[in-house]
N, C-alpha and C positions, 0 to 999 in steps of 0.2 A: 415325790412319791416312791414307795418301795414296792417290790414285787417278790413273790416267792419263787419266781422262775427266771432263769437267765438263758441266753442262747447257749447251745451245746458247744463244748470245747472244740475248737477247730472250725467253727462256723462264725459268721458275723452278720449283723444287720446292715443293710445299705440304707442310710438315712438321707433326707434331703440335702444335708450339709455334711462335709467330711468331719471326722473326729478321730481321736487317738484311742486305741484299745491295746493294752499291754505293750505299749511302746511302738505300736505299728499304726500308721495312718490308714484309716478306712475311708476311701473316697466316697463322695456323695453321689446321689442318684443322677444329678445333672452331669457329673464327670463320666459316669457309666454310659449315659445316653449319648454323650459326645463321642466317646470311644466307639461304641457300637455303630453309630451313624457313619463314622469314618471307615470302619471295617466294611460295612455294607457297600458304601460308595466305592471303595477300592476293589473289592471282589467283583462288583457289577461291571467295572471297566474291563474286566477280563472275560466278560460274557457269562459269569457264574450266577446261578440262582440258588436261593436259600432253601435248605431242607431242615425240618425240625422233627426229631425222633423222640419217642417217649423216654422219660427218665428211667422207667422200669423196663427191664429186658429179661429174657430167660437166662438163667445162670449158665446154661450149657452154651449159649451163643457166645458169651464173653469168654468162658473157659476154653472153648475150642478155637475161637478167633484169636485171642491174645496168646494162648499157650498155657498149658497146665503148670509148667515149671517156672513161669515168670513170677516175680514178687507180687505183682498185682493180683494174680489169681490165688496164689498160695497164702498171701498174708493180708492183702489190703482191700478185699471186696466187702461191701456191706450186702450180705446175702441173707435171705430168709425163705421160709417155706410157708405156703398157704394152700391147704388142701393137698392135692397131688402135684402141685406146681412149685418149682424153685425159681425164685426171682432174685435179681440183683439190681441195686442202684448203679446205673452205668458208671464205670470208672474211666471210660473214654468213649469217643463217638464214632471212630472209624468203622468198627465192626457193626454197630447199629446202622450206619449209613449204607454199608454193603448189604446188610439184611434187607433194608428198605428197597434198595436197587433191585435185588433179586425178587422180593415178594411182589413188587408192583410192576415188574417186567419193564423197567425203564430202558432196557436195551432196545426195546421195540420203538422207542421214540426216534431212533435214527441218530447216528453220530455219537461221539463220546458225550457223557453227561458231566457237565461242569457244575459242581455243587459246593456250597459253603454252609457253615453252621456256626452258631453261637449259642452256648447253653451251659448249665451247671453239670458237674460231674462229682463223683464221690469216691474217696479212698480212705480206708481206715489206717492212715499212717500218722506218725507223731507230728503234731503241728509245729511248724517253725516258720521263720520269715519267708514269705512267698509261697508257703505250702500249707494247705488247709484240708480239712476232711470234706468240706464242700468247697469246691473251687469252680472256676468258670473257664471253659475252653472255647477257643475258636479255631477254625481251620478250613481247609478246602480239600476236595477230592476230585480228580479227573478220572472217571471210570469208563473203560471201554477202548482205550488206546494203548498199544505197546510201544508207540513211537517215542524216541528220545525227546522230541519236541514237547511232549506232555510233561516230562520230568522238568525240562527247562522252564516251561510256563508256570508250573507250580512253584518252583523256586523263585522265579521272577515276581509272582504274586506275593509270596511271603516277604521278599525284600521291599516290594512296593508298600506293603502294610506299614512296616517300620519306618520307611522313608516318609510316609504321609504324616507321621507323628514327629518328624524331625530328629529321630534318634540316630546318633553317630557312634563311631567306635565299635560297631558290631563286627563279629568275626564269623565267617561262614566256613564250616568244615565239610568236606565232601569225601565220600568213599564209595566203593561198590562192594556188595556182598555176594555177587555171583548168583548162580541159579540154585535150584533145590538140591542138586548133587554137590555143588562146590562147598556149600556151607558145612554139611556134615563132615567132609574130609578135613576142612580146616579146624573144625571143632575138635576132632580127634588128635590132630597134629598139635594144637595148642595145649590140650590136656596132657599129651605125652611130654611136652616141653616143661610144663609147670609141675607135674607130679613130683619130681625130685626136690622141688622147693616147697612142697606142701607145708612143711613145718615152719616155714618163714611167712606163710600167709596168715591173714586175719581169719577169725572164725567164719565170718561171712564169706570170704573168698574161698575157704576150704569147702564150704557147703556148695558154693557155685562151681567149684572144680568138679564135684560129683554130678551136679544136675545141669548146669548151663555155663560152661567155662568161658563163653564169649562175654558174659557179664563182667568178668574180672577185668576186662579191658576198660571198663568204666571207672575203675578204682581211682580214688583221689589220694590214696595212701602213697607217700613219696617213696617208701621202701619198695612197695609193690610195683610202682611205676618204673623204678630202676631195674627190677627183675624183668619187666616186660620189654626192655630195650633190646634184648637178644631173642625175643620170641619170634616165631614165624609170622609173616604178615599175610592177610587174607588175599591180597591181590596176586600172590604167587599161586593161589589155588583155583582161581576163577576160570571159567570156560571161555572159549574164543568169542562166542556171541555176546556174553556179558561184558567182555573187555571192549569189543567194538561199540556196544551200546554206551559204555562209560566214556569212551573217547568222544563220541558224538555229543553227549551231554556237556562235557567240558568245552567242546568247540562252540556249542550254542550259547553257553553262559558267557564265553569270551565275546561272542558277537553282541550279546546284550549288555556288555560292560559290567557284568556281575563278577566281583573279585571273590576268589575262594582260595582255601588252603586244602590241599589233599592230606588226608589223615588216614593211613592204612589201618589204624587201630580203632577207628570209629565204627561202632556197631550200635544198632538200635535195640532197645530192651524187649521188643515184642517179636514173637516168633514169625509173624506173617511177612516180614520184610525180605525182599530179594533185590538184587542189583543195586540201584541207586539208593544211597543213604546220605542224609545231610543233617546238620545241626547248626543253628544260629546262636551265638553266644554274645553276652554283654559283660564287660568287666565291672559294670556297676552293680552286678548281682552277687559279687563275692564268689565263694567256692562253688555254690550251686549256680553256675553262670549261664545255664541254658535258657534262652528266650523261647525258642521254637525248634521243632525238629520233625523230620519225616522221611519219606522215601517211597520206593516202589513196593507194592505188595500183591503181586500177581497170584499168590497162592491162597489168599484169604477166602475167596469165594468158595473154593473146593473144601476148605477147612470147615465152612459152615453149611455145607450140604449141596453146593452146586455140582452138577455133573461135569461141568467144564470150567477151566480156568477163566478168570475174567481179569484182563490187564487193568491195573489201577495204580495211581500214584497220588500222594497227598502230603499235607503237613498239618500239625496241630500245635497249638500254643496256649499258654496260660494267660488269662486276662490280668490276674493279680501280679504276675511277673512283668507284664507290660507296664502296669501302673508304677511298680517299683523303679523300673528303668526310666520312665518319664519323670518321676519325682527326683531321681538322682541327677538328672540332667536339667532340672528346673524347667521342664516343658509345661506350657500353660494349657489349661483346659477351658472349654467353653463355659462361660458363666450361665447359671440358671436364669431364665428370663424373669425380669421383675414386672410387677403390675404396671400397666399403662395408666390405670385410674384407680384411686381408692376413694370410695364414696363415704363421706362423713355425714351421717344422718342424725338429726336431733329431733326426737319425738316420734311417736308411733306412726303418724301419718307419713312423715318423711322417711322412716325406715321402710314402709311399704313401697313408697316411690323409688327408693334406692334399690330395692330388690328387683323391681320391674326394669329400671333403667340399666342396672348392671347386666341383666340378662340380654337386653337389647344391644349393649356394647359387645358382649361376648358373641352374639350372633353375627356381628360385623367383623369378627376376627381380632378384637382387642382383648387384652387381659384386664379384667375388672374384678375388684375385691370389695366386699362390704364388711362392716363390723358386725360381729355375731354375739356381742356381749352387752349391748346397751350401754356402752361407756360414755364418759363425758367427751365434749368436743376436744379438749386438750389431750385426753388419752387416745382418741381416735387419730388425731393429727400426729401424735408421737408414733402410733402404729404405722401410719402411712409413711412416715420418715424411716422407720425401722425396716420396712419392706422395700425401701428405695423406689417407691411409686413415682412415676413421672409427673402425675397430676393428682391433686386432691380436689374433689368436687364436693362442696359444702352446701348442705340444704337443711333448713329448718322451717318453722312455721311461716316466717316472714318471706323466705324464698319461694315457698309454695304459693303464697298469696300473690307474689309479684310475677310468678312464672319464669323465674330466672335463678340460676345457681351461681355461687361464688366459685370460681375456678382458680386454683393456685398452682403455678408452675413451681414444682418442688426444688428444681435445680436453680432457677433464677430468683426464686423468692417473690416473684411478681404475682399479683392477684387482681382479678377483674370479674365483673358480672357478665354472664352469658345467658341469653334466653334459652329455655329448654329446647325450643325448636331448632336452635343452631348449635346445640351442645356437642353432638356427635361430630358434625363437620368441623367445628373449631378445634376440638381436641385432636382429631385425626390429622388435620393440616399442621398443627403445631408439633405433633409427635413426629411426623415425617421430616419436618425441618430440623428437629432435634437430632434424629437419627442420622440425617445427612451431615450435620455438623460434627457428629461424633466420628464419622468415617472419614 
């Protein structure tokens, strides 16, 4: 069949089975469910609870939260106006989570709030491997604690996520950005260092030199990276309290057995970060090697309207990049569950019987499928085999008259007659024995 419409460039359909689109593997819904289940299981072990925020948010929330000069706000937002209100499809989830924390007074629940999320985000950037206009983000936030243990716990949760999928060869980079006064001082020192080299910078970096010179530290251009070798480092500009906080975070990570590399040039691209900053990389992702990243963002709450600072730390990661890393390391996904029983019905009366019996099996927790096209017995058996059903239950006029069905074990090829009254018990017992042997 043909259609006049296709999915928008930079988006993709998640089908029951994986497929390849424009040279990229799009994993199936069973793979997504498996990954999401693992994420929830891991976060919950850290005492975290799930939060879900709307895809639509006020444009001003994102602009103020992320920063007017960031690429996300200046170039990549899907924003629109309806009536007197400006909306945006959320490009990230940390600012919405903080908005929800403030709006619903979650501070009154007592103690820091440990929150995690999984959901779609949107950025109007050029689609490429691992980067889409609609992508899926997961992460966690610990809101309400200035303690370095919160930073270490978030990093430990991030590492536990990737460890749960068996991913190896990751590299954790760590830095401190100092407080609200440290960063502007460093920004000016970096600008002063780079201005004499402005003619040697790319057009993008020259623009960043004017607006947000810290973003130049993210450059992948080898010539620019060599220029940065003599640049001032942020750790020379941070305040005493931030330095003490950083040393405690490093000590705690050592206690947890988390290996990291200090990188004085690591900055996060969003304006709300202070103190701890970190990024997890995988060599399997090529030049765009980041798997996840995050840090402390004590300034965010005031940026979006709070009268007081709210200490917070978290990380965010892309689901699609996790899939790429898993595929590169040949990590397996959980298979989609196959039918326990496929009912092969011959004739109108048998079809009615199959509808009723399949529903009875489902009510008992089994996966039961019936034919919906009135096909021949041969075609139905072929379909049962295609769906990898454990058993085929065959019923026609003769079986209805005798009150018993033909039950075929599709793996062993054995077939026998079973009374209708004993059908559920027999299949359940043989199914459990089959599962036990598989394990």
